Wavefront OBJ file of the C-alpha trace (Angstrom):
o trace
v 0.108 0.040 0.006
v 1.190 3.534 -0.736
v 0.064 6.237 1.684
v 0.691 9.771 0.489
v -0.215 13.065 2.251
v 0.059 16.221 0.443
v -0.625 19.911 1.171
v -2.258 22.399 -1.239
v -0.410 25.529 -1.981
v -1.587 29.066 -0.930
v -3.056 29.737 -4.247
v -4.798 27.631 -6.852
v -4.783 30.034 -9.688
v -1.491 28.744 -11.087
v -0.347 25.420 -9.414
v 3.345 25.753 -8.564
v 5.638 22.922 -9.541
v 7.434 21.057 -6.742
v 11.157 21.804 -6.546
v 13.048 18.631 -6.138
v 15.814 20.251 -4.407
v 13.645 21.472 -1.498
v 14.033 18.410 0.566
v 10.714 16.646 0.805
v 10.636 13.560 2.885
v 11.864 10.437 0.847
v 9.737 7.607 0.313
v 9.594 5.111 3.241
v 9.979 1.522 2.378
v 9.885 -1.432 4.878
v 12.438 -4.151 4.809
v 11.905 -7.798 4.394
v 9.290 -9.519 6.753
v 10.723 -12.157 8.956
v 8.896 -15.536 8.746
v 7.651 -17.376 11.830
v 9.441 -20.688 11.503
v 7.202 -22.321 14.044
v 4.213 -22.107 11.720
v 6.002 -24.338 9.126
v 6.163 -27.294 11.586
v 2.418 -27.178 12.158
v -0.232 -29.240 10.163
v -1.901 -27.046 7.565
v -5.244 -27.194 9.330
v -3.605 -25.444 12.293
v -2.884 -22.584 9.987
v -6.541 -22.240 9.195
v -7.466 -22.355 12.935
v -5.026 -19.508 13.629
v -6.553 -17.387 10.914
v -10.014 -17.991 12.199
v -9.071 -16.660 15.753
v -8.621 -13.130 14.462
v -10.926 -12.538 12.418
v -32.040 10.151 1.048
v -34.594 9.435 -1.428
v -33.195 7.782 -4.532
v -34.367 6.962 -8.005
v -34.825 3.416 -9.207
v -31.768 4.007 -11.568
v -29.689 4.087 -8.600
v -31.218 1.437 -6.348
v -32.255 -1.240 -8.890
v -29.098 -3.247 -8.403
v -28.283 -5.605 -11.336
v -27.224 -9.273 -10.439
v -24.726 -11.421 -12.269
v -23.276 -14.735 -11.389
v -24.973 -14.671 -8.020
v -23.432 -11.282 -6.966
v -25.079 -7.887 -6.907
v -23.539 -4.800 -8.628
v -24.191 -1.093 -8.378
v -26.750 0.368 -10.725
v -25.557 4.079 -11.087
v -23.457 4.132 -14.185
v -23.047 0.465 -14.101
v -21.863 0.488 -17.743
v -23.740 -1.239 -20.546
v -21.792 0.406 -23.354
v -19.158 -1.319 -25.462
v -15.868 0.147 -26.366
v -12.587 -1.010 -27.846
v -9.640 -2.274 -25.975
v -6.125 -0.992 -26.774
v -5.622 -4.323 -28.867
v -8.717 -3.413 -30.908
v -11.066 -6.091 -29.291
v -14.507 -5.225 -27.881
v -14.705 -5.139 -24.149
v -17.321 -3.968 -21.684
v -16.637 -0.410 -20.476
v -17.468 -0.781 -16.803
v -17.280 2.944 -16.301
v -15.645 2.485 -12.842
v -15.985 0.055 -10.036
v -15.871 -3.653 -11.049
v -16.732 -5.156 -7.575
v -20.062 -6.077 -6.159
v -22.065 -3.947 -3.573
v -23.938 -6.790 -1.948
v -23.835 -7.560 1.834
v -20.929 -9.985 1.559
v -18.821 -7.225 -0.100
v -19.967 -4.674 2.361
v -18.773 -6.935 5.198
v -15.413 -7.421 3.403
v -14.966 -3.625 3.005
v -15.484 -3.108 6.688
v -13.054 -5.779 7.280
v -10.521 -4.122 5.056
v -11.144 -0.793 7.073
v -10.255 -2.708 10.188
v -7.151 -4.142 8.529
v -5.898 -0.823 7.356
v -6.345 0.814 10.768
v -4.202 -2.079 12.226
v -1.611 -1.466 9.655
v -1.442 2.274 10.336
v -1.484 1.915 14.155
v -5.192 2.572 14.446
v -4.869 5.994 12.726
v -7.727 7.071 10.440
v -5.354 9.440 8.629
v -1.724 10.387 8.548
v -1.938 14.022 7.217
v -1.597 16.752 9.967
v -5.054 18.228 9.375
v -5.189 19.964 12.761
v -7.792 19.734 15.541
v -10.790 21.519 13.952
v -11.095 20.863 10.242
v -14.200 22.385 8.724
v -14.907 20.350 5.563
v -13.812 16.743 4.796
v -14.411 14.800 1.637
v -14.183 11.024 1.383
v -13.869 9.852 -2.239
v -15.412 6.509 -2.863
v -16.758 6.155 0.586
v -18.005 2.515 0.132
v -19.894 1.523 3.376
v -19.111 4.950 4.878
v -17.346 3.496 7.847
v -14.329 5.875 7.458
v -16.528 8.937 7.070
v -18.648 7.980 10.064
v -15.588 7.494 12.295
v -13.846 10.643 11.101
v -17.131 12.601 11.755
v -17.049 11.281 15.366
v -13.376 12.234 15.636
v -13.847 15.803 14.328
v -17.307 17.090 15.291
v -16.298 20.524 13.987
v -16.145 19.143 10.347
v -18.913 18.748 7.762
v -18.042 15.366 6.293
v -19.257 14.322 2.906
v -18.837 10.718 1.466
v -19.635 10.046 -2.197
v -19.845 6.694 -3.970
v -21.520 4.964 -6.939
v -23.749 2.973 -4.621
v -26.038 4.117 -1.869
v -25.219 1.452 0.521
v -24.254 3.587 3.485
v -26.300 3.525 6.779
v -28.996 5.966 7.441
v -28.159 6.472 11.165
v -25.034 8.491 11.104
v -23.407 11.394 13.028
v -25.253 14.669 12.319
v -22.191 16.186 10.737
v -21.994 13.290 8.221
v -23.877 12.896 4.888
v -23.567 10.805 1.845
v -24.446 11.284 -1.821
v -24.293 9.087 -4.990
v -21.825 10.479 -7.408
v -19.163 9.396 -9.947
v -15.738 10.896 -8.845
v -14.576 10.794 -12.428
v -17.270 13.253 -13.559
v -16.619 17.011 -13.139
v -16.669 18.008 -9.520
v -19.215 20.794 -8.822
v -18.525 21.651 -5.177
v -18.922 25.366 -4.464
v -16.778 25.188 -1.333
v -13.239 23.785 -0.960
v -12.341 21.151 1.503
v -9.781 21.198 4.310
v -9.028 17.503 3.878
v -9.757 15.188 0.985
v -9.433 11.390 1.621
v -9.080 8.717 -1.113
v -8.519 5.190 -0.268
v -8.733 1.756 -1.979
v -9.631 2.838 -5.504
v -7.346 0.463 -7.494
v -9.143 -1.119 -10.548
v -11.684 1.758 -10.188
v -10.236 4.840 -11.897
v -9.694 5.404 -15.633
v -7.899 8.772 -15.282
v -5.886 9.113 -12.162
v -4.105 12.330 -13.052
v -7.510 13.944 -13.644
v -8.839 12.719 -10.392
v -5.850 14.009 -8.409
v -6.040 17.210 -10.314
v -9.668 17.777 -9.271
v -8.829 16.896 -5.730
v -6.097 19.660 -5.842
v -8.493 22.290 -7.245
v -11.058 21.552 -4.428
v -8.540 21.478 -1.581
v -8.545 24.734 0.334
v -5.248 26.585 0.387
v -3.200 25.144 3.198
v -5.529 22.081 3.291
v -4.488 18.429 2.836
v -5.150 15.490 0.697
v -4.439 11.891 1.500
v -4.346 9.065 -0.966
v -4.010 5.449 0.274
v -3.766 2.779 -2.399
v -2.332 -0.604 -3.488
v 0.266 -2.126 -5.653
v -1.705 -5.435 -6.306
v 1.329 -7.248 -7.665
v 1.963 -10.168 -5.250
v 5.605 -10.516 -3.961
v 7.579 -12.779 -1.646
v 10.942 -11.777 -0.103
v 12.111 -15.342 0.202
v 11.029 -16.701 -3.334
v 8.256 -18.975 -1.941
v 5.758 -17.266 -4.387
v 6.318 -18.990 -7.657
v 4.870 -17.540 -11.087
v 3.795 -21.090 -11.827
v 1.618 -21.283 -8.799
v -2.160 -20.973 -8.922
v -2.112 -17.643 -7.074
v 0.774 -16.395 -9.151
v -1.132 -17.088 -12.410
v -4.295 -15.683 -10.945
v -2.538 -12.372 -10.046
v -1.158 -11.912 -13.475
v -4.651 -12.526 -15.052
v -6.184 -9.903 -12.719
v -3.576 -7.390 -13.622
v -3.989 -8.147 -17.360
v -7.773 -7.703 -17.184
v -7.630 -4.600 -15.309
v -5.124 -2.923 -17.684
v -7.204 -4.221 -20.573
v -10.217 -1.959 -19.524
v -7.927 0.954 -18.699
v -8.200 0.571 -14.809
v -4.803 0.565 -13.147
v -4.696 -2.296 -10.508
v -1.469 -0.831 -8.943
v -1.833 2.841 -8.634
v 0.142 2.993 -5.449
v 3.726 3.315 -6.871
v 2.531 6.144 -9.289
v 0.572 8.289 -6.821
v 3.489 10.460 -5.837
v 4.247 11.622 -9.372
v 0.466 12.281 -10.005
v 0.186 14.277 -6.797
v 3.268 16.334 -7.434
v 2.271 17.060 -11.004
v -1.124 18.241 -9.783
v 0.564 21.081 -7.761
v 0.495 19.681 -4.250
v 3.439 20.453 -1.943
v 4.820 18.888 1.231
v 4.506 15.462 -0.315
v 5.255 12.486 1.940
v 5.060 8.847 0.517
v 5.098 5.821 2.747
v 4.944 2.132 1.709
v 3.638 -0.554 3.918
v 3.718 -4.370 3.357
v 0.514 -6.392 3.830
v 1.327 -10.031 4.482
v -1.376 -12.589 3.354
v -1.694 -15.112 6.156
v -0.261 -15.238 9.653
v 3.247 -16.379 8.603
v 5.134 -13.325 9.874
v 7.119 -13.668 13.090
v 6.215 -10.174 14.304
v 3.077 -10.406 16.403
v 1.387 -7.426 14.898
v 2.165 -8.315 11.386
v 0.945 -11.880 12.155
v -2.502 -10.385 13.190
v -2.542 -8.042 10.103
v -1.689 -11.077 7.910
v -4.501 -13.202 9.430
v -7.127 -10.507 8.817
v -5.670 -9.964 5.261
v -5.950 -13.595 4.532
v -9.679 -13.475 5.279
v -10.042 -10.330 3.283
v -8.328 -11.903 0.186
v -10.299 -15.160 0.418
v -13.542 -13.168 0.671
v -12.500 -10.866 -2.175
v -11.452 -13.715 -4.568
v -14.809 -14.279 -6.144
v -15.812 -10.692 -6.122
v -12.657 -9.552 -7.805
v -12.494 -12.337 -10.211
v -16.027 -13.016 -11.579
v -16.842 -9.750 -13.392
v -13.350 -9.080 -14.644
v -12.680 -12.658 -15.971
v -16.127 -13.337 -17.406
v -16.802 -9.777 -18.871
v -13.340 -8.906 -20.064
v -11.076 -12.000 -20.373
v -13.902 -14.326 -21.777
v -13.765 -16.993 -18.984
v -16.927 -18.989 -18.131
v -18.023 -18.817 -14.495
v -17.210 -22.559 -14.189
v -13.623 -21.860 -15.376
v -13.286 -19.141 -12.856
v -14.348 -21.462 -9.917
v -11.762 -24.124 -11.048
v -8.999 -21.601 -11.017
v -10.154 -20.062 -7.649
v -10.031 -23.573 -6.015
v -6.293 -23.668 -6.687
v -5.755 -20.129 -5.588
v -7.497 -20.891 -2.279
v -5.168 -23.824 -1.788
v -2.153 -21.749 -2.373
v -3.294 -18.924 0.052
v -3.783 -21.626 2.869
v -0.385 -23.012 2.270
v 1.876 -21.639 5.210
v 4.990 -22.249 3.093
v 3.965 -19.482 0.638
v 4.979 -16.125 2.173
v 3.095 -13.620 -0.185
v 2.310 -10.041 0.436
v 1.480 -6.878 -1.536
v 2.087 -3.184 -0.807
v -0.069 -0.459 0.642
l 1 2 3 4 5 6 7 8 9 10 11 12 13 14 15 16 17 18 19 20 21 22 23 24 25 26 27 28 29 30 31 32 33 34 35 36 37 38 39 40 41 42 43 44 45 46 47 48 49 50 51 52 53 54 55
l 56 57 58 59 60 61 62 63 64 65 66 67 68 69 70 71 72 73 74 75 76 77 78 79 80 81 82 83 84 85 86 87 88 89 90 91 92 93 94 95 96 97 98 99 100 101 102 103 104 105 106 107 108 109 110 111 112 113 114 115 116 117 118 119 120 121 122 123 124 125 126 127 128 129 130 131 132 133 134 135 136 137 138 139 140 141 142 143 144 145 146 147 148 149 150 151 152 153 154 155 156 157 158 159 160 161 162 163 164 165 166 167 168 169 170 171 172 173 174 175 176 177 178 179 180 181 182 183 184 185 186 187 188 189 190 191 192 193 194 195 196 197 198 199 200 201 202 203 204 205 206 207 208 209 210 211 212 213 214 215 216 217 218 219 220 221 222 223 224 225 226 227 228 229 230 231 232 233 234 235 236 237 238 239 240 241 242 243 244 245 246 247 248 249 250 251 252 253 254 255 256 257 258 259 260 261 262 263 264 265 266 267 268 269 270 271 272 273 274 275 276 277 278 279 280 281 282 283 284 285 286 287 288 289 290 291 292 293 294 295 296 297 298 299 300 301 302 303 304 305 306 307 308 309 310 311 312 313 314 315 316 317 318 319 320 321 322 323 324 325 326 327 328 329 330 331 332 333 334 335 336 337 338 339 340 341 342 343 344 345 346 347 348 349 350 351 352 353 354 355 356 357
């Protein structure tokens, strides 16, 4: 995962370029994760046991959710048009978010929120936004859990969360509200925000530089923006994740499908350049490893890995079905056969995979 905080300059009329010589903080990158050797001597079922111990009024065009392969997807700008891929083939233009919005996916998103708070030492944000921010925007708010918690933390702030799907709860703090919107459309806010938060939008955005540019234009002078997103290429520091493995092949196919529809699956490493190009200053970039499974020796990383293991297993079908069947031409049955092998690999304590936040 890449986490970037950036401050808006004093004037937005002419965004100032960032001077590379001015001494901005360097990118923070963690070292290799030490493996817990004890876990390799246990039976595989014990590995599973360890994981389980952690773990407004709207129009019908927005609320009539379509179903496909047993999963429910958003209705607002769901995408029924067809366009050409870079190689000339016809592919479905999803116009944004590829994942479902059903109850199973909402539970997974809330689990992901808990996982990211664990990784960031329970912090909701890293940007130094002060004690009394007045306006906060949460881009792609999902279930709204971050917006609700930030509203509780900062009662001084008016918090707005937007998303393609109206799946947020109705009972929220009085300073929090939600709206259905496509963040890739032109932003029409009349008042700038003191803090703009964007998280977990990989495989969702067609034009990242434009999105970051709109965030810059709508951040108040002296305000902050924070982008947290992933590099969904899977790694292992010790070579235990092989390209020939089921999970290795699956990851390559997911990346290929996302790129084919023009949705970057790994925006994390590119965020810093996009943010600087937009005009933000005081840019700070940090990279965090997210182990998949409780194989790490470090106690905190072991807990994070256990939650992430559940998160990935819960996400497998949601991530794969729409992308593989709509874009790569797989049948639902072929997808399930592949996923059976991926699940076996992810439950193997001898594979020490992770990806970056």
